[in-house]
NUSE-124202 format. One record per residue: residue number from 1; residue in one letter; x, y, z of N, C-alpha, C in turn. Coordinates in pm, 1 decimal. Layout:
% NUSE-124202
+-----+----+----------+----------+----------+----------+----------+----------+----------+----------+----------+
:   i : aa :      npx :      npy :      npz :     capx :     capy :     capz :      cpx :      cpy :      cpz :
+-----+----+----------+----------+----------+----------+----------+----------+----------+----------+----------+
: NUM :  A :        X :        Y :        Z :        X :        Y :        Z :        X :        Y :        Z :
...
+-----+----+----------+----------+----------+----------+----------+----------+----------+----------+----------+
% end
This chain:
% NUSE-124202
+-----+----+----------+----------+----------+----------+----------+----------+----------+----------+----------+
:   i : aa :      npx :      npy :      npz :     capx :     capy :     capz :      cpx :      cpy :      cpz :
+-----+----+----------+----------+----------+----------+----------+----------+----------+----------+----------+
:   1 :  X :    104.7 :   -107.6 :      4.7 :    -26.8 :     17.5 :    -28.4 :    110.6 :    121.4 :      5.7 :
:   2 :  X :     78.6 :    179.0 :    -88.0 :    189.8 :    316.8 :    -86.2 :     66.1 :    480.6 :    -11.1 :
:   3 :  X :    179.8 :    535.8 :     14.7 :    162.7 :    649.4 :     78.3 :     45.3 :    711.5 :     94.6 :
:   4 :  X :     20.0 :    754.5 :    -31.6 :    -99.2 :    819.8 :    -50.8 :   -208.5 :    757.5 :    -35.8 :
:   5 :  X :   -259.9 :    610.6 :    -22.1 :   -353.7 :    510.7 :    -24.6 :   -403.7 :    508.5 :    149.0 :
:   6 :  X :   -295.6 :    541.2 :    208.1 :   -294.7 :    527.4 :    344.6 :   -305.4 :    662.2 :    419.1 :
:   7 :  X :   -301.2 :    762.2 :    325.7 :   -321.9 :    883.6 :    381.3 :   -450.8 :    935.6 :    370.2 :
:   8 :  X :   -470.2 :    838.5 :    258.2 :   -669.4 :    852.9 :    218.9 :   -742.1 :    804.1 :    314.0 :
:   9 :  X :   -693.9 :    679.4 :    407.7 :   -734.9 :    583.8 :    459.4 :   -745.6 :    618.9 :    591.8 :
:  10 :  X :   -641.7 :    686.8 :    665.7 :   -604.9 :    756.2 :    804.4 :   -710.9 :    815.0 :    726.4 :
:  11 :  X :   -702.7 :    944.1 :    680.1 :   -851.4 :   1036.9 :    677.1 :   -982.6 :    956.8 :    685.6 :
:  12 :  X :  -1010.1 :    900.8 :    623.6 :  -1134.0 :    820.9 :    620.3 :  -1140.1 :    775.1 :    740.2 :
:  13 :  X :  -1093.0 :    732.2 :    800.2 :  -1074.0 :    691.6 :   1006.1 :  -1101.7 :    840.5 :   1079.2 :
:  14 :  X :  -1036.4 :    893.4 :   1070.0 :  -1059.9 :   1037.8 :   1092.2 :  -1184.4 :   1084.6 :   1121.0 :
:  15 :  X :  -1209.3 :   1101.9 :    978.7 :  -1408.8 :   1140.1 :    945.3 :  -1499.3 :   1052.4 :   1011.3 :
:  16 :  X :  -1466.1 :    919.4 :   1012.9 :  -1555.8 :    886.8 :   1076.8 :  -1577.0 :    900.5 :   1180.9 :
:  17 :  X :  -1467.3 :    879.7 :   1290.4 :  -1417.8 :    889.8 :   1431.8 :  -1548.9 :   1013.1 :   1447.9 :
:  18 :  X :  -1489.5 :   1113.2 :   1371.9 :  -1573.5 :   1280.9 :   1398.3 :  -1709.9 :   1265.5 :   1386.3 :
:  19 :  X :  -1724.5 :   1184.5 :   1289.7 :  -1864.6 :   1220.6 :   1248.2 :  -1947.1 :   1097.9 :   1340.4 :
:  20 :  X :  -1927.6 :   1032.0 :   1375.8 :  -1990.6 :    889.2 :   1418.0 :  -2006.9 :    972.6 :   1593.6 :
:  21 :  X :  -1897.8 :   1000.0 :   1570.5 :  -1889.3 :   1066.2 :   1755.3 :  -1956.0 :   1158.3 :   1751.3 :
:  22 :  X :  -2012.2 :   1273.6 :   1689.8 :  -2091.3 :   1358.5 :   1648.6 :  -2261.5 :   1332.7 :   1719.6 :
:  23 :  X :  -2279.6 :   1186.9 :   1731.9 :  -2382.1 :   1144.8 :   1729.0 :  -2374.6 :   1116.1 :   1927.6 :
:  24 :  X :  -2288.4 :   1092.8 :   1974.8 :  -2209.4 :   1104.7 :   2106.8 :  -2204.1 :   1261.8 :   2200.3 :
:  25 :  X :  -2226.3 :   1340.9 :   2094.4 :  -2199.7 :   1474.7 :   2170.1 :  -2247.0 :   1538.4 :   2284.6 :
:  26 :  X :  -2459.8 :   1480.3 :   2250.4 :  -2539.0 :   1535.7 :   2305.1 :  -2501.5 :   1501.6 :   2460.1 :
:  27 :  X :  -2399.0 :   1402.2 :   2499.4 :  -2432.2 :   1338.6 :   2610.5 :  -2304.0 :   1329.6 :   2641.1 :
:  28 :  X :  -2216.6 :   1342.3 :   2577.0 :  -2055.5 :   1348.9 :   2649.5 :  -2016.5 :   1495.2 :   2641.0 :
:  29 :  X :  -2014.4 :   1541.1 :   2548.9 :  -1988.1 :   1745.6 :   2548.4 :  -2075.3 :   1804.8 :   2630.8 :
:  30 :  X :  -2036.5 :   1894.2 :   2686.5 :  -2135.2 :   2019.9 :   2770.7 :  -2151.3 :   2088.1 :   2605.3 :
:  31 :  X :  -2315.7 :   2131.6 :   2661.1 :  -2395.7 :   2236.1 :   2542.0 :  -2315.1 :   2388.2 :   2512.0 :
:  32 :  X :  -2184.4 :   2398.3 :   2585.8 :  -2119.6 :   2532.6 :   2513.3 :  -1995.4 :   2483.7 :   2436.8 :
:  33 :  X :  -1986.4 :   2353.2 :   2441.3 :  -1876.2 :   2361.9 :   2352.3 :  -1993.8 :   2285.3 :   2244.4 :
:  34 :  X :  -2059.7 :   2167.5 :   2272.8 :  -2049.6 :   2117.7 :   2146.5 :  -2159.1 :   2170.6 :   2046.3 :
:  35 :  X :  -2243.3 :   2281.0 :   2062.0 :  -2350.3 :   2345.0 :   2008.9 :  -2282.0 :   2417.9 :   1902.7 :
:  36 :  X :  -2133.8 :   2469.4 :   1964.2 :  -2080.3 :   2606.0 :   1862.1 :  -1994.3 :   2476.3 :   1761.8 :
:  37 :  X :  -1950.1 :   2338.5 :   1808.7 :  -1871.3 :   2261.9 :   1726.8 :  -1979.3 :   2207.9 :   1591.2 :
:  38 :  X :  -2122.6 :   2172.0 :   1650.4 :  -2229.4 :   2134.4 :   1570.3 :  -2238.1 :   2295.8 :   1456.1 :
:  39 :  X :  -2295.7 :   2377.1 :   1530.1 :  -2287.2 :   2486.6 :   1450.3 :  -2170.0 :   2529.7 :   1340.7 :
:  40 :  X :  -2054.5 :   2510.4 :   1381.3 :  -1949.6 :   2515.2 :   1294.9 :  -1972.4 :   2383.0 :   1163.3 :
:  41 :  X :  -2010.9 :   2255.4 :   1177.6 :  -2031.9 :   2214.9 :   1087.9 :  -2144.3 :   2220.6 :    982.9 :
:  42 :  X :  -2259.3 :   2272.0 :   1022.5 :  -2345.9 :   2320.2 :    929.6 :  -2304.0 :   2441.2 :    885.9 :
:  43 :  X :  -2212.0 :   2534.5 :    933.0 :  -2195.8 :   2659.1 :    842.7 :  -2081.2 :   2631.0 :    729.1 :
:  44 :  X :  -2010.5 :   2528.4 :    802.5 :  -1915.0 :   2497.5 :    676.3 :  -1983.8 :   2448.6 :    564.7 :
:  45 :  X :  -2065.7 :   2333.7 :    590.4 :  -2166.6 :   2341.3 :    457.4 :  -2257.9 :   2422.0 :    376.8 :
:  46 :  X :  -2292.3 :   2549.8 :    498.2 :  -2329.0 :   2644.5 :    403.6 :  -2257.2 :   2769.5 :    294.0 :
:  47 :  X :  -2135.7 :   2758.9 :    391.0 :  -2016.9 :   2832.7 :    297.9 :  -1952.4 :   2751.3 :    173.7 :
:  48 :  X :  -1896.5 :   2673.5 :    257.3 :  -1769.0 :   2598.4 :     91.2 :  -1909.1 :   2513.3 :     22.8 :
:  49 :  X :  -2023.8 :   2448.4 :     81.5 :  -2115.0 :   2412.7 :     22.3 :  -2056.8 :   2284.5 :     33.5 :
:  50 :  X :  -1991.2 :   2250.4 :     76.5 :  -1948.5 :   2085.8 :     74.1 :  -1861.7 :   2074.5 :    255.5 :
:  51 :  X :  -1878.9 :   1923.5 :    250.6 :  -1787.5 :   1930.8 :    348.2 :  -1610.1 :   1902.8 :    374.1 :
:  52 :  X :  -1507.2 :   1996.4 :    409.9 :  -1413.3 :   2006.9 :    405.7 :  -1289.9 :   1868.4 :    354.1 :
:  53 :  X :  -1370.7 :   1769.5 :    497.2 :  -1251.8 :   1632.2 :    524.2 :  -1320.3 :   1549.3 :    385.8 :
:  54 :  X :  -1411.6 :   1560.4 :    300.4 :  -1457.2 :   1457.5 :    212.6 :  -1354.7 :   1451.6 :    135.6 :
:  55 :  X :  -1321.5 :   1591.7 :     54.1 :  -1236.8 :   1552.5 :    -68.4 :  -1038.0 :   1495.9 :    -18.4 :
:  56 :  X :  -1033.1 :   1521.7 :     68.0 :   -952.4 :   1495.4 :    146.7 :   -885.8 :   1283.6 :    150.9 :
:  57 :  X :  -1000.6 :   1261.8 :    189.8 :   -965.0 :   1104.1 :    124.1 :  -1088.2 :   1033.8 :     20.5 :
:  58 :  X :  -1024.9 :   1131.0 :    -79.0 :  -1088.5 :   1109.1 :   -226.8 :  -1238.3 :   1060.0 :   -272.5 :
:  59 :  X :  -1313.7 :   1152.4 :   -206.4 :  -1453.5 :   1112.3 :   -225.4 :  -1513.1 :   1280.1 :   -299.0 :
:  60 :  X :  -1504.9 :   1254.9 :   -438.3 :  -1645.0 :   1344.8 :   -500.8 :  -1766.3 :   1370.1 :   -443.7 :
:  61 :  X :  -1800.6 :   1494.0 :   -433.3 :  -1915.6 :   1585.4 :   -403.5 :  -2015.3 :   1580.5 :   -496.4 :
:  62 :  X :  -1946.5 :   1589.6 :   -637.9 :  -2031.3 :   1616.4 :   -787.6 :  -2077.4 :   1493.1 :   -789.6 :
:  63 :  X :  -2080.5 :   1408.2 :   -743.7 :  -2237.3 :   1314.9 :   -781.2 :  -2328.2 :   1290.8 :   -651.7 :
:  64 :  X :  -2321.9 :   1426.8 :   -498.5 :  -2431.2 :   1365.8 :   -436.9 :  -2375.4 :   1321.4 :   -336.6 :
:  65 :  X :  -2258.9 :   1311.8 :   -345.7 :  -2151.9 :   1151.2 :   -251.5 :  -2149.7 :   1279.3 :    -99.0 :
:  66 :  X :  -2203.6 :   1215.4 :     27.7 :  -2105.3 :   1255.6 :    140.5 :  -2060.5 :   1114.0 :    237.2 :
:  67 :  X :  -1975.0 :   1154.9 :    344.4 :  -1899.9 :   1058.0 :    418.6 :  -2039.0 :    885.9 :    435.9 :
:  68 :  X :  -2158.6 :    971.8 :    453.1 :  -2200.0 :    898.3 :    494.4 :  -2235.5 :    771.2 :    371.2 :
:  69 :  X :  -2288.3 :    851.6 :    247.3 :  -2299.3 :    718.1 :    115.9 :  -2159.9 :    686.4 :    131.6 :
:  70 :  X :  -2039.6 :    722.0 :    108.9 :  -1908.5 :    694.2 :    139.4 :  -1950.0 :    578.9 :    198.5 :
:  71 :  X :  -1956.3 :    557.6 :    334.2 :  -1943.2 :    458.7 :    428.3 :  -2014.9 :    332.8 :    358.2 :
:  72 :  X :  -2173.7 :    391.5 :    362.1 :  -2224.1 :    224.8 :    323.9 :  -2207.1 :    205.7 :    140.2 :
:  73 :  X :  -2144.1 :    265.4 :     28.0 :  -2093.2 :    193.4 :    -50.9 :  -1951.3 :     98.7 :    -17.6 :
:  74 :  X :  -1909.0 :    160.3 :    119.1 :  -1748.8 :     34.3 :     86.7 :  -1870.0 :    -47.4 :    170.2 :
:  75 :  X :  -1976.4 :    -64.2 :    231.3 :  -2009.8 :   -174.7 :    316.9 :  -2120.0 :   -268.2 :    192.0 :
:  76 :  X :  -2144.4 :   -190.9 :     61.3 :  -2173.5 :   -287.4 :    -11.7 :  -2261.0 :   -254.4 :    -67.1 :
:  77 :  X :  -2340.7 :   -157.2 :     -8.6 :  -2498.4 :    -98.7 :      0.4 :  -2513.3 :     -1.8 :    -96.3 :
:  78 :  X :  -2622.7 :     49.2 :   -169.2 :  -2635.5 :    115.5 :   -299.5 :  -2727.1 :    258.9 :   -206.7 :
:  79 :  X :  -2707.6 :    325.5 :   -171.8 :  -2776.5 :    450.2 :    -78.1 :  -2820.0 :    554.8 :   -123.9 :
:  80 :  X :  -2943.0 :    638.1 :   -124.3 :  -2994.0 :    743.3 :   -190.8 :  -2936.9 :    826.1 :   -170.4 :
:  81 :  X :  -2805.4 :    864.5 :   -279.9 :  -2708.2 :    996.8 :   -206.0 :  -2762.4 :   1106.3 :   -184.7 :
:  82 :  X :  -2893.4 :   1148.2 :   -282.9 :  -2953.7 :   1281.1 :   -246.7 :  -3025.3 :   1229.2 :   -104.2 :
:  83 :  X :  -3065.8 :   1154.1 :    -94.8 :  -3202.7 :   1145.8 :     33.5 :  -3059.4 :   1195.2 :    166.1 :
:  84 :  X :  -2943.4 :   1101.9 :    168.3 :  -2881.6 :   1096.6 :    267.2 :  -2812.5 :   1269.7 :    289.4 :
:  85 :  X :  -2748.1 :   1312.0 :    173.4 :  -2709.6 :   1430.9 :    145.8 :  -2777.1 :   1536.5 :    260.7 :
:  86 :  X :  -2920.5 :   1526.2 :    217.9 :  -3055.6 :   1624.9 :    229.5 :  -3021.6 :   1634.2 :    408.5 :
:  87 :  X :  -3054.8 :   1505.2 :    420.8 :  -3056.1 :   1443.8 :    547.8 :  -2993.4 :   1536.7 :    662.2 :
:  88 :  X :  -2808.4 :   1510.6 :    622.0 :  -2707.4 :   1522.4 :    697.4 :  -2640.8 :   1683.7 :    633.4 :
:  89 :  X :  -2692.4 :   1750.2 :    513.5 :  -2668.8 :   1845.4 :    567.4 :  -2713.8 :   1964.4 :    596.7 :
:  90 :  X :  -2877.6 :   1913.3 :    611.0 :  -3009.2 :   2011.1 :    614.5 :  -3090.4 :   2004.6 :    789.2 :
:  91 :  X :  -3031.5 :   1869.2 :    844.7 :  -3145.9 :   1826.8 :    990.9 :  -3004.4 :   1772.6 :   1053.4 :
:  92 :  X :  -2921.1 :   1688.1 :   1052.2 :  -2880.1 :   1613.5 :   1133.7 :  -2766.6 :   1650.2 :   1214.5 :
:  93 :  X :  -2696.3 :   1797.4 :   1193.5 :  -2647.0 :   1873.4 :   1315.4 :  -2687.7 :   1925.0 :   1388.2 :
:  94 :  X :  -2843.2 :   2019.0 :   1286.9 :  -2904.2 :   2079.3 :   1385.0 :  -2979.1 :   2004.7 :   1464.7 :
:  95 :  X :  -3015.5 :   1939.5 :   1461.8 :  -3066.9 :   1771.6 :   1549.8 :  -2989.9 :   1746.6 :   1679.9 :
:  96 :  X :  -2883.2 :   1728.6 :   1622.7 :  -2805.1 :   1701.3 :   1743.8 :  -2763.6 :   1854.2 :   1813.3 :
:  97 :  X :  -2741.9 :   1899.5 :   1812.4 :  -2728.2 :   2049.4 :   1885.9 :  -2875.0 :   2070.6 :   1936.4 :
:  98 :  X :  -3002.3 :   2062.9 :   1906.3 :  -3118.9 :   2091.5 :   1987.7 :  -3163.5 :   1966.6 :   2098.6 :
:  99 :  X :  -3112.1 :   1832.3 :   2071.6 :  -3088.4 :   1739.4 :   2105.5 :  -2968.0 :   1758.8 :   2248.2 :
: 100 :  X :  -2909.5 :   1813.8 :   2223.8 :  -2837.9 :   1853.7 :   2328.1 :  -2827.1 :   1919.8 :   2473.7 :
: 101 :  X :  -2944.2 :   2030.4 :   2387.4 :  -2982.6 :   2185.1 :   2472.2 :  -3078.0 :   2126.8 :   2511.6 :
: 102 :  X :  -3155.0 :   2022.8 :   2460.4 :  -3253.1 :   1958.1 :   2568.9 :  -3206.8 :   1833.8 :   2674.7 :
: 103 :  X :  -3139.7 :   1790.7 :   2601.2 :  -3066.7 :   1693.6 :   2728.3 :  -3012.0 :   1730.8 :   2842.3 :
: 104 :  X :  -2936.2 :   1831.5 :   2758.6 :  -2815.5 :   1917.1 :   2880.2 :  -2909.3 :   2018.0 :   3007.2 :
: 105 :  X :  -2980.5 :   2136.3 :   2912.0 :  -3023.1 :   2250.6 :   2962.7 :  -3151.9 :   2280.4 :   3044.0 :
: 106 :  X :  -3249.0 :   2191.2 :   2943.5 :  -3410.2 :   2188.7 :   2928.6 :  -3416.2 :   2069.4 :   3086.2 :
: 107 :  X :  -3333.6 :   1942.4 :   3049.8 :  -3351.1 :   1813.3 :   3114.3 :  -3284.7 :   1816.1 :   3227.1 :
: 108 :  X :  -3132.0 :   1884.4 :   3267.8 :  -3049.8 :   1896.6 :   3394.1 :  -2938.6 :   1808.8 :   3349.0 :
: 109 :  X :  -2922.1 :   1737.3 :   3245.0 :  -2842.3 :   1601.3 :   3268.3 :  -2650.4 :   1694.5 :   3238.6 :
: 110 :  X :  -2574.0 :   1627.4 :   3305.8 :  -2450.1 :   1713.8 :   3297.1 :  -2384.0 :   1599.1 :   3226.2 :
: 111 :  X :  -2320.1 :   1690.1 :   3106.4 :  -2186.8 :   1619.2 :   3020.9 :  -2095.9 :   1473.8 :   3024.5 :
: 112 :  X :  -2080.9 :   1362.3 :   3058.1 :  -1998.8 :   1260.2 :   3085.1 :  -1876.9 :   1341.4 :   3099.2 :
: 113 :  X :  -1856.1 :   1373.0 :   2977.0 :  -1686.4 :   1421.3 :   2955.2 :  -1643.1 :   1559.8 :   2990.8 :
: 114 :  X :  -1657.4 :   1669.4 :   3007.3 :  -1650.4 :   1820.2 :   3010.1 :  -1742.0 :   1870.4 :   2924.7 :
+-----+----+----------+----------+----------+----------+----------+----------+----------+----------+----------+
% end
């Protein structure tokens, strides 16, 4: 395996840890940190129209690909890229911020890590 391939796969794994880790952010990270991080993700999609890490592991967004569609394709599935892109870019990170606020501020649960 050459250096370029190893670099792409390492970035893919890092992207996966960050992306799937976002699902746990409402419970692990304080809302004062989590909400701005999630907001920056949304702002990234608005300003750049894409995910900045996606191209770093060799995925073009021209066909509507996202990290999730690339992940599912690697598992052998044929996902609906348009639906996944809409959900991740328009709903997911705002929903996670909302869940974070509900869980920690409204329901009063403390973040487990910081």
